[in-house]
C-alpha positions in Angstrom: -14.5 -3.0 5.0 -14.6 1.1 4.1 -11.4 1.2 1.4 -10.0 4.2 0.1 -8.2 3.3 -3.4 -5.8 6.0 -4.6 -5.1 5.8 -8.3 -1.5 7.3 -9.0 -1.4 7.0 -12.8 -0.2 10.5 -13.4 2.1 10.6 -10.3 1.4 12.2 -7.1 1.8 15.6 -5.2 0.4 17.0 -1.7 -2.1 19.2 -3.5 -3.5 16.7 -6.0 -4.0 14.3 -3.2 -5.5 16.9 -0.9 -7.9 17.9 -3.8 -8.7 14.3 -4.6 -9.9 13.9 -0.9 -11.5 17.2 -0.7 -14.1 15.7 -3.4 -15.3 12.8 -1.4 -16.5 15.2 1.5 -20.3 16.1 1.6 -19.2 20.0 2.5 -16.1 21.1 1.3 -16.7 24.7 1.8 -16.7 23.9 5.6 -13.4 21.8 5.0 -12.0 24.9 3.4 -13.0 27.5 5.9 -11.6 25.3 8.4 -8.2 25.3 7.0 -8.3 29.1 6.4 -8.8 29.1 10.1 -5.9 27.2 10.9 -3.3 30.1 10.8 -0.8 28.6 9.2 1.3 32.1 8.2 0.2 34.0 5.3 -1.7 31.1 3.7 -5.2 31.0 2.4 -6.4 27.9 0.6 -9.2 27.5 -2.1 -10.8 24.4 -3.8 -11.0 25.7 -7.7 -12.8 23.6 -10.7 -10.1 22.4 -13.1 -10.6 20.4 -16.2 -8.2 18.0 -17.6 -8.8 16.2 -21.3 -12.2 16.6 -20.3 -12.1 15.3 -16.6 -13.9 17.8 -14.4 -12.3 17.7 -11.0 -10.3 20.0 -8.3 -7.5 22.1 -8.0 -6.2 22.7 -4.1 -5.1 25.9 -4.6 -2.5 27.3 -1.8 -1.4 31.1 -1.8 1.5 32.3 0.4 1.2 36.1 1.0 -1.4 35.9 -2.1 1.1 34.4 -4.5 0.1 30.7 -5.7 3.1 28.7 -5.4 4.3 26.9 -8.7 5.0 23.4 -7.1 2.2 22.0 -8.8 4.5 21.9 -12.2 6.4 19.2 -10.4 9.4 21.3 -10.5 12.2 21.7 -8.1 12.9 25.5 -8.1 13.8 25.8 -4.8 13.8 29.8 -4.6 11.6 30.1 -1.6 11.8 29.8 2.1 13.8 26.8 3.7 13.0 25.8 6.8 14.6 23.2 9.2 12.6 20.1 11.4 12.7 22.2 14.3 10.9 25.1 12.6 8.3 23.1 11.0 7.5 21.2 14.3 7.0 24.7 16.1 4.5 25.8 13.2 2.6 22.3 13.5 2.4 22.2 17.2 1.1 25.9 17.0 -2.0 24.8 15.0 -5.5 24.4 16.3 -5.7 20.7 15.1 -6.3 17.2 16.7 -3.2 15.9 18.7 -3.4 12.8 16.6 -3.3 15.1 13.5 -0.3 16.6 14.4 1.5 13.6 15.0 0.4 12.5 11.3 1.6 15.5 9.9 5.2 15.5 11.6 5.3 11.4 10.9 5.2 12.7 7.2 7.8 15.2 7.5 10.1 12.9 9.3 9.9 10.6 6.6 11.1 13.4 4.0 13.5 14.6 6.5 15.2 11.0 6.7 15.1 11.0 3.0 17.2 14.0 2.7 19.6 13.1 5.3 20.4 10.1 3.3 20.6 12.1 0.1 22.9 14.9 1.5 24.7 12.7 4.1 24.3 15.2 7.2 22.3 14.4 10.6 18.0 15.4 10.2 18.6 17.8 12.5 20.7 19.6 9.8 18.3 19.2 6.9 17.1 22.4 5.3 13.6 21.7 3.6 13.3 23.4 0.1 9.8 23.3 -1.3 8.9 20.7 1.5 9.3 23.1 4.1 7.7 26.0 2.5 4.4 27.0 3.9 2.4 25.8 1.0 3.5 22.1 1.8 2.8 22.6 5.1 -1.1 23.4 4.0 -0.7 20.4 1.6 0.4 17.8 4.2 -1.8 19.4 7.3 -5.0 19.1 4.5 -4.3 15.6 3.6 -3.8 14.4 7.3 -7.1 16.2 8.2 -8.8 14.7 5.5 -8.0 11.3 5.7 -8.9 11.5 9.7 -12.2 13.0 8.7 -12.7 10.2 5.9 -11.5 7.5 8.2 -10.9 4.4 5.8 -10.5 1.0 7.2 -7.9 0.4 4.5 -6.1 2.5 1.9 -4.7 0.7 -1.3 -2.4 2.6 -3.7 -2.0 1.7 -7.0 1.5 1.4 -8.8 3.0 5.1 -8.8 3.5 6.5 -12.2 7.0 8.7 -11.6 7.7 9.9 -15.0 11.2 9.8 -16.8 13.8 12.3 -18.0 15.6 14.4 -15.8 14.7 17.8 -13.3 16.6 20.8 -12.4 17.0 21.8 -8.7 19.2 24.0 -6.6 21.9 21.6 -7.0 21.8 20.8 -10.7 20.0 18.6 -13.2 18.9 15.3 -11.5 17.3 12.3 -13.0 13.6 11.2 -12.5 12.4 10.4 -9.7 14.9 12.9 -8.0 16.9 11.2 -5.1 15.3 12.1 -2.1 11.9 11.0 -4.0 13.5 7.8 -4.8 14.4 6.7 -1.4 10.8 7.6 -0.2 9.6 5.5 -3.0 11.6 2.3 -1.6 9.2 -0.6 -1.1 6.4 0.9 -3.2 5.6 -0.3 -6.9 6.4 2.3 -9.3 7.0 2.8 -13.0 8.2 5.2 -15.3 5.1 5.7 -17.5 4.7 7.5 -20.5 5.3 11.1 -19.7 8.7 13.2 -19.5 9.2 14.9 -16.7 8.9 14.6 -13.0 5.0 13.2 -11.8 6.0 12.4 -8.2 6.9 15.0 -5.8 8.8 14.0 -2.5 5.5 15.4 -0.6 3.4 13.0 -2.6 5.6 10.4 -2.2 5.9 10.5 1.6 2.3 11.0 1.9 1.4 7.9 0.0 4.1 6.0 2.1 2.4 6.8 5.3 -1.0 6.2 4.8 -1.0 3.0 2.4 -1.6 0.1 3.7 -1.0 -2.0 0.7 -0.3 -1.4 -3.1 -2.0 -3.3 -6.2 -4.7 -3.0 -8.6 -8.5 -1.7 -7.7 -9.8 -4.4 -5.5 -13.3 -5.7 -5.7 -15.4 -3.0 -4.3 -18.7 -1.2 -4.5 -17.7 2.2 -5.4 -19.6 5.1 -3.5 -17.4 8.1 -4.2 -15.0 9.2 -6.5 -12.4 12.2 -6.5 -10.3 13.9 -8.9 -7.3 16.1 -7.7 -5.8 18.1 -10.6 -2.2 19.1 -11.2 -1.5 22.5 -13.4 0.5 21.0 -16.1 -1.1 19.8 -19.0 -0.3 16.5 -20.7 -1.7 14.3 -23.6 -3.3 12.1 -21.0 -5.3 13.9 -17.7 -3.0 15.3 -15.1 -4.6 14.2 -12.0 -5.3 11.9 -9.3 -7.8 9.8 -8.5 -9.3 8.5 -5.4 -12.3 6.0 -4.9 -13.9 5.3 -1.7 -16.4 2.2 -1.2 -17.0 -1.1 0.5 -14.7 -3.9 -0.2 -15.8 -7.6 0.6 -13.5 -8.5 3.8 -10.0 -9.9 2.4 -9.4 -10.5 -1.0 -6.2 -10.4 -2.8 -4.4 -11.6 -6.5 -3.0 -15.1 -6.7 -1.2 -16.4 -9.7 -1.9 -20.2 -10.6 1.1 -22.1 -12.2 0.2 -25.6 -13.6 1.9 -28.1 -15.6 1.9 -31.8 -16.4 4.7 -34.0 -16.0 4.7 -37.8 -17.2 8.3 -38.9 -16.5 9.3 -37.9 -12.8 8.8 -40.2 -9.8 6.8 -39.7 -6.8 9.9 -38.9 -4.9 11.1 -36.6 -7.4 7.9 -34.8 -7.5 7.6 -34.8 -3.7 11.2 -33.2 -3.3 10.0 -30.5 -6.0 7.1 -29.5 -4.0 9.3 -29.3 -0.7 11.6 -27.1 -2.8 8.5 -24.7 -3.8 7.0 -24.6 -0.6 10.1 -23.6 1.1 10.8 -20.9 -1.7 7.4 -19.1 -0.9 4.6 -20.9 -2.9 1.3 -20.3 -0.9 0.3 -23.9 -1.6 1.4 -26.9 -4.0 -0.5 -29.9 -5.0 -0.8 -32.4 -7.5 -3.6 -34.4 -9.3 -3.8 -37.6 -11.4 -4.3 -37.3 -14.8 -4.2 -39.1 -18.2 -2.5 -37.4 -21.3 -2.5 -38.1 -25.0 -2.1 -42.0 -25.5 -3.8 -42.6 -22.3 -0.4 -42.2 -20.5 -0.6 -41.4 -16.9 0.7 -38.3 -15.4 0.8 -35.9 -12.7 -0.6 -32.4 -13.0 1.4 -29.7 -10.8 -0.5 -26.8 -9.2 1.5 -23.8 -7.6 -0.2 -20.9 -5.8 1.8 -17.9 -5.5 1.8 -14.3 -4.9 2.0 -12.0 -8.2 5.3 -10.7 -7.0 6.7 -14.2 -6.7 5.5 -15.6 -9.7 8.2 -15.2 -12.0 10.8 -16.4 -9.7 8.9 -19.6 -8.3 8.2 -20.6 -12.4 12.0 -20.3 -12.5 11.8 -23.1 -9.6 9.4 -25.0 -11.5 11.5 -25.4 -14.6 14.6 -26.2 -12.3 13.0 -28.5 -10.1 10.6 -30.5 -12.5 11.0 -32.2 -16.1 8.4 -29.7 -17.6 9.3 -27.6 -20.8 6.3 -25.3 -20.2 4.2 -23.5 -17.5 0.8 -22.3 -17.5 -0.1 -19.2 -15.2 -3.8 -17.9 -14.7 -4.3 -14.8 -12.1 -7.7 -14.8 -9.7 -8.7 -13.2 -7.1 -9.4 -15.0 -4.0 -11.5 -14.4 -0.7 -10.2 -15.1 2.6 -10.8 -14.9 6.3 -8.8 -12.9 8.4 -6.4 -15.4 10.3 -4.9 -14.9 13.6 -3.3 -17.8 16.3 -3.7 -17.1 20.2 -2.2 -19.1 23.2 -4.8 -20.6 25.5 -4.2 -22.1 29.1 -6.2 -25.4 29.5 -6.0 -28.0 32.0 -4.3 -29.9 30.0 -1.3 -27.4 29.1 -1.1 -24.7 27.3 -2.5 -25.0 23.3 -2.3 -22.9 20.4 -5.4 -21.9 18.5 -5.8 -20.6 14.8 -8.8 -18.1 14.6 -10.3 -17.6 10.9 -13.0 -14.7 10.8 -14.7 -12.8 8.0 -18.1 -13.5 5.9 -20.2 -13.4 9.4 -18.6 -16.6 10.2 -15.8 -17.4 12.8 -14.0 -20.5 12.8 -11.2 -22.1 15.4 -8.8 -24.7 15.1 -6.1 -26.5 17.5 -2.8 -26.6 16.3 -1.9 -30.4 15.6 1.6 -29.8 17.2 -0.3 -28.5 20.6 -2.4 -31.7 20.4 0.5 -34.2 19.6 2.9 -32.3 22.5 0.0 -32.9 25.3 -0.6 -36.7 23.6 3.3 -36.9 24.0 3.6 -36.1 27.6 -0.1 -37.0 28.8 0.2 -40.8 27.0 -3.3 -40.5 25.6 -4.1 -40.5 21.7 -4.7 -37.4 19.8 -8.4 -38.2 19.5 -8.4 -38.4 23.1 -6.5 -34.7 23.9 -9.0 -33.6 21.4 -11.8 -34.7 23.0 -11.2 -33.9 26.3 -10.2 -30.1 25.2 -13.6 -30.4 23.5 -15.2 -30.8 26.9 -13.6 -28.3 28.7 -14.4 -25.9 26.0 -18.0 -26.7 26.9 -17.4 -25.7 30.5 -16.4 -22.0 29.5 
């Protein structure tokens, strides 16, 4: 699976993401020529070499009327042209770009507009953009949307986003980091402050990540084919850059937490109840194994498989519903077949089939509830129903 991984250890801004993606292209000059031919009012773009802490990358420079915007310092000095959503739509719809890219650009702007609307308590139609409405931001967002279409990954995974800390000065006063609109855009995304004081994630960067991300997490197991670095302007003790990696991942993999404990003083009924509570509480699976502990005492090893984000909560549920005083945790990655269900009409009735695919394998299994329902209504055994359905499948 063609996977794009976006590493946001130093936050995200539109120009940094555009620069990193630009480095993945075989012909960067052709893309920059295309951008300069779009006719964004007063805008010229270039890709310039940048070095941060010894790391070489690209700075995506946008000049409006010959002057480069200072937004990449991640500041909110909103001194330039304000614009409404209607004005942005007019500019974007005039651009000679594919209609799907126009939809992407406007969808990103709508995310920003909705966030600004919530912050200021006014309808979206009355929102006047600040730095995100300037021509440089139009160029940044358009560039990223064009690049994403050109690279065309099957999935986009984004790391937890470093947002910085402290305060930021804007036209409305001094605000905490992340700024209110950025904080709203980051809802649902994993974020952390990091070690840098200042604003690391801009509204434009947050909106682009939110729009294009399929998932958030650590770097998956992948064969990396290309790596790109998009440089910010400001200097920090650590490299101020956004990194992207393009490569192939092995079908579906994800992280999984395995929680284990040994129990030697609960009845089977009590352990069964605990298992039911853990499953209903969101565990992926719960199972037991018979073991012997010291002095030959028979016991049960309880294992709970959980999503990493549920690990702490389910650990609490284990302590609550069992007698254990200690839980061991181990994190693994698991391979999964892609799963889906579909309903099929058969001479015996409607059945639901679970289909699993991946790694060159396809598996199908009729849900037991379907077999049971047909058996009950037809007077046949489950085995007879399964055999009859198998015969019908051979005829197809």
